[in-house]
C-alpha positions in Angstrom: -4.8 75.0 43.5 -7.2 72.1 42.9 -5.8 68.5 42.7 -7.6 65.5 41.2 -7.9 62.2 43.0 -6.1 59.3 41.1 -7.4 56.4 43.1 -10.0 53.9 41.9 -13.0 55.1 40.0 -15.3 54.1 42.8 -13.5 56.0 45.6 -14.8 58.9 47.7 -15.6 62.3 46.3 -12.3 64.2 46.2 -11.8 67.1 48.6 -10.3 70.4 47.9 -7.2 71.5 49.8 -7.9 75.1 48.9 -11.3 76.6 48.3 -12.3 77.4 44.7 -12.8 81.0 44.2 -15.7 81.9 41.9 -17.3 85.2 41.2 -19.9 86.0 43.7 -23.0 85.5 41.7 -26.0 83.3 42.3 -25.4 79.6 41.8 -21.6 79.9 42.1 -21.4 77.2 44.7 -23.5 74.8 42.6 -21.1 75.4 39.7 -18.1 74.5 41.8 -19.8 71.3 42.9 -20.5 70.4 39.3 -16.8 70.9 38.3 -15.7 68.6 41.2 -18.1 65.9 40.2 -17.0 66.1 36.6 -13.3 65.7 37.5 -14.1 62.8 39.8 -16.1 61.0 37.1 -13.6 61.4 34.3 -10.5 60.5 36.4 -6.9 61.2 35.4 -5.9 61.0 31.8 -3.4 58.1 32.5 -6.0 55.9 34.4 -6.8 52.5 33.1 -10.3 51.0 32.7 -11.2 48.2 35.0 -11.1 45.6 32.2 -7.5 46.6 31.5 -6.3 47.1 35.1 -2.8 45.9 36.0 -2.8 42.2 36.7 -5.3 41.4 34.0 -4.7 39.2 31.0 -1.9 40.3 28.7 -2.6 41.0 25.0 -2.5 37.9 22.9 0.7 37.0 21.0 0.4 38.0 17.4 0.9 34.4 16.3 -1.7 33.2 18.8 -4.1 35.9 17.5 -3.5 34.7 13.9 -4.3 31.2 15.0 -7.5 32.2 16.8 -8.6 34.1 13.7 -7.6 31.4 11.2 -9.1 28.5 13.2 -8.1 24.9 13.0 -8.2 25.0 9.2 -4.9 26.8 9.2 -2.8 23.9 10.5 -4.8 21.4 8.4 -4.2 23.2 5.2 -0.6 24.4 5.7 1.7 21.4 5.5 4.7 23.6 6.4 3.4 24.9 9.7 5.4 23.5 12.5 3.2 24.9 15.3 -0.3 24.9 13.8 -0.5 28.6 14.6 -0.6 29.9 11.0 1.9 32.3 9.5 4.1 34.3 11.9 4.3 38.1 11.5 7.2 39.4 9.3 10.5 39.3 11.2 9.2 37.1 14.0 11.6 34.4 15.1 10.5 30.8 14.4 8.6 29.0 17.1 10.3 25.6 17.8 8.2 22.4 17.3 6.9 21.0 20.5 8.9 18.0 21.8 7.3 14.5 21.8 5.3 13.6 24.8 7.3 11.8 27.4 6.5 8.1 27.4 4.9 8.1 24.0 6.0 5.1 22.0 8.4 5.9 19.1 7.2 5.3 15.6 8.1 1.9 14.4 9.6 1.8 10.8 7.6 -0.2 8.3 8.8 -3.7 7.9 9.6 -4.5 4.3 7.5 -7.2 2.9 9.6 -10.0 1.5 9.2 -10.7 -2.2 7.3 -13.8 -3.1 9.6 -16.7 -3.9 9.7 -17.5 -7.6 9.4 -21.0 -9.0 12.6 -22.7 -9.8 14.2 -21.5 -13.1 14.5 -24.0 -16.0 18.1 -24.5 -15.2 17.2 -25.8 -11.7 14.6 -28.3 -13.1 17.0 -31.2 -12.6 17.5 -30.5 -8.9 13.8 -29.8 -8.4 12.9 -33.2 -9.9 15.6 -34.9 -7.8 13.7 -33.9 -4.7 10.8 -36.1 -6.0 13.2 -39.0 -6.8 13.0 -38.3 -10.6 15.2 -37.5 -13.5 14.4 -36.7 -17.1 16.3 -35.4 -20.2 14.9 -32.3 -21.8 14.8 -32.7 -25.6 16.8 -30.4 -27.8 14.9 -27.4 -29.1 12.8 -26.8 -26.0 13.2 -23.2 -25.1 13.1 -22.5 -21.4 11.1 -19.5 -20.1 13.0 -17.8 -17.3 10.0 -15.9 -16.1 8.3 -16.8 -12.9 5.1 -18.8 -13.2 2.8 -19.7 -10.3 3.1 -23.3 -9.1 5.4 -24.3 -12.0 8.8 -25.9 -11.7 9.6 -24.9 -15.3 8.0 -23.7 -18.5 9.2 -24.4 -22.1 8.1 -23.1 -25.5 8.1 -25.1 -28.7 8.5 -23.2 -32.0 5.3 -23.2 -34.0 5.0 -25.0 -37.3 4.7 -22.9 -40.4 1.2 -21.5 -40.8 0.2 -22.0 -37.1 -0.8 -18.9 -35.1 1.3 -19.7 -31.9 4.0 -21.7 -30.3 3.2 -24.7 -28.2 3.8 -24.5 -24.4 5.0 -27.0 -21.9 4.4 -26.7 -18.1 6.1 -28.8 -15.4 4.0 -28.9 -12.3 3.7 -31.0 -9.1 0.2 -32.3 -8.4 -1.8 -34.4 -6.0 -4.5 -37.0 -6.8 -4.5 -39.9 -9.1 -3.4 -40.1 -12.7 -7.0 -40.5 -13.9 -8.2 -37.5 -11.8 -5.7 -35.3 -13.5 -6.6 -36.6 -17.0 -10.3 -35.9 -16.4 -9.4 -32.4 -15.2 -7.5 -31.8 -18.5 -10.5 -33.0 -20.5 -12.6 -30.5 -18.7 -10.4 -27.7 -20.1 -11.8 -28.4 -23.5 -15.3 -27.3 -24.6 -16.0 -30.7 -26.0 -14.7 -32.7 -23.1 -13.0 -35.0 -25.6 -12.0 -38.6 -25.0 -8.4 -39.2 -24.1 -6.0 -41.8 -25.3 -3.8 -43.2 -22.5 -0.9 -45.6 -22.3 1.2 -46.5 -19.3 4.8 -47.7 -19.0 7.5 -48.0 -16.3 11.1 -46.8 -16.6 13.6 -47.4 -13.8 10.8 -48.0 -11.3 9.1 -44.8 -12.3 5.5 -45.1 -13.5 4.8 -43.0 -16.6 1.3 -42.3 -17.9 1.1 -40.6 -21.3 -2.2 -39.1 -22.5 -3.4 -37.2 -25.6 -6.6 -35.3 -26.5 -7.8 -32.6 -28.9 -10.5 -30.0 -29.2 -11.2 -26.3 -28.4 -8.9 -25.5 -25.5 -10.1 -23.1 -22.9 -7.3 -23.5 -20.3 -5.0 -20.8 -21.8 -5.0 -17.0 -22.0 -6.6 -15.3 -24.9 -9.9 -17.2 -25.0 -10.8 -20.6 -26.6 -8.3 -22.0 -29.0 -9.9 -24.3 -31.6 -7.8 -27.2 -33.1 -5.6 -27.5 -30.0 -3.9 -30.8 -29.1 -2.8 -31.7 -25.6 -0.1 -34.1 -24.7 0.8 -35.0 -21.1 3.2 -37.3 -19.3 2.4 -38.0 -15.6 5.3 -39.3 -13.5 5.1 -41.1 -10.2 8.1 -42.3 -8.2 7.8 -45.5 -6.1 5.7 -44.9 -2.9 5.3 -41.2 -3.8 1.9 -39.5 -3.1 2.7 -36.5 -5.3 2.9 -36.5 -9.1 5.0 -34.6 -11.5 3.5 -33.9 -14.9 4.7 -32.4 -18.2 1.7 -30.9 -19.9 2.0 -29.5 -23.4 -0.6 -27.9 -25.7 -0.6 -26.0 -28.9 -1.9 -26.0 -32.5 -2.3 -29.4 -34.2 0.5 -29.0 -36.7 2.9 -27.7 -34.1 2.2 -30.5 -31.7 2.7 -33.0 -34.6 6.0 -31.4 -35.4 7.3 -32.0 -31.8 5.7 -35.5 -31.3 9.1 -37.3 -31.5 10.5 -35.1 -28.7 7.5 -36.0 -26.5 8.3 -39.7 -26.9 11.9 -38.9 -26.2 11.2 -37.2 -22.9 8.9 -40.0 -21.8 11.6 -42.6 -22.6 14.2 -40.6 -20.6 12.4 -40.8 -17.3 14.2 -42.6 -14.5 15.1 -42.4 -10.8 17.3 -39.5 -9.6 21.0 -40.0 -10.3 
């Protein structure tokens, strides 16, 4: 009986343990040789090609194969992918997320940004003025605005006179420079750069400079406001380099309505209690 050689494909030509018996006709030996060569070339049915010989690379994991097919776009477009390998085959156990690299710095939580400190509320105006060595009495009817205003110690609104389009506003602000420099700056907030009437007085050692002017005011929101009157009281404590001013502006009739209260405030100025 003939046996086939199961060794490597490039081995020696197999030998026959028993001679093949063919009919005695011309060319029978040539036919036997052809059969042997055919068996040697084909090899056994269970043999493995060289590229898949034992010890070669194993077939790719289905998940890895999906990743190779999908490319890097899979992990970039799938926010739920924990491995960046794309979708796993049905029934496949989940692949755990890779641990963080040893020695890598931990993520630092974002530091909350502190909220900007708001100017002192109207109720704290007295304590704010005391730091500048001043005290005043706020006239009746001045309505304090509790909203935060940049640079202001306080803000008040004065009810408008009948027929006027808006209320008057009062700002309380610390300032540097001379009294005249601030008056000139206020004049520049009118289109006409109007002249200012000014008078000075002293109360309890506090210098008080009161000024008034009128024209088309451009220093407020909403565009130029024609027929606006401005009244201001600039306060300076003895030896102080910083000023405190009360600046009010509004429609002419409204400012006339509150004129007595302006005089009242200027007369109440004194050193801190």
